[in-house]
N, C-alpha and C positions, 0 to 999 in steps of 0.2 A: 134203463142203463144199457150200455153196449157191453156185452160180456168180453169181447176181445179188445177193448180199448187199451191204448198204450200212448205214452207221451213221446215215443221215439221220433215221430215226424216233427213234432214241435221242438224238441231238443236238437234234432239234426239241422234244422233251419236257423238255429240261433246265430246271431252275429254280435259283435261288440267285444268287450274286454275278455270275458270268460267263455267265448265261443268254443275254444278248444276243450274246455272242461265239459261243457254241455254236449258237444259232439262225441266226446269219449263216453259219456253216460249212455248216449243213444246207441253207440256201437258195442257196448259191453252188456251182454244179456243179464248177468247177475245184478249189475248196478241199475239197469233199467227196471228190473223186477222190483227192486227196493224203492226206487223213485215212484213207480206206478202205485205200489202199495201205500206209500206215504201220501201221495197226492190224493188218491181216492178216499182212504180212511181218514186222513188228516182233515180234508175239507168237510167230511161228514161230522167228525168229532168236534171240530171248531165251530161249525154252524149249529150243531145241537147244543153245545155248551153255551154259546151266546144266546140262543133262543130260550133256553131254560134258565139262564142266569146263574149257572153253576160253573165254577172254575173259570170265571171270566178273565182273570189276569193271565192264567196259563193260555187260555184260548186267544187272548189279545196278542200275546207274544208269539204264539204259533202262527196266527194269521198274519202278523207283521213279517215274520220270517218267510212265509210262503209268498206273500206279495212282493217282498224284496227279491226273491229268487225269480219270480215271474217277470218283474221289472228289469232285472239284470239280463235275463235271457232275451227279452224282446223290448228294449227301451223305446218309448215313443218319441224318438228324435227325428228331426227333419233330416232327410238324406239317407236314412236307413230304410231302403225299400225291400220288402220281404216277398214281393211278387204276388201279393194278394190284393184284390180291388178294395179300395177304401173310400169312405165318404168324405174324407178330409183328415186333418190332423187333430185328434181329440185333445191334445195337450193345449192347443191354441184356439182352434175353431170349433164351435159347437154345431149342431145340425141345422141351425137357422142361418149359418153363414156369417154371423156377427163375430168380429174378432175380439172385442172387449165388451164388458157390460154396458158401458156408456156410448156404444157405437152410434146410437141415434142422436146423442148430444154432439158428437163430433161432426156429424154430417147435416145438422139442422133439419131434422125431419122426425115425424112421429114413428114409433116402433113398427106399426103395421103398414106404413106408407112405403110403396115400392121405391127403389133407388132411381135417381134421375139419370 
């Protein structure tokens, strides 16, 4: 673990609908301290609860809430460039470069055959 880790840079680079809210959190020390605490200990508590099979419904809702906040702060939409190198758009393209599961059927070739 990194002892001085903070979510400030992640929140400060946020764009989309609630960017002002996330930027405010990054600029406000007491709010950032709360978010850092919730992020670190929330992830550990949710993961531990799910691995042990205890309090699974609470962990489920907590995990969904955290994922929703991560998604709202950095949505994987085309056109929102965050200035970091990417391998592609994970919402649409996987690492093999195929756009849909039936890509080989659309182009009349075997899955391992190179494109023409």
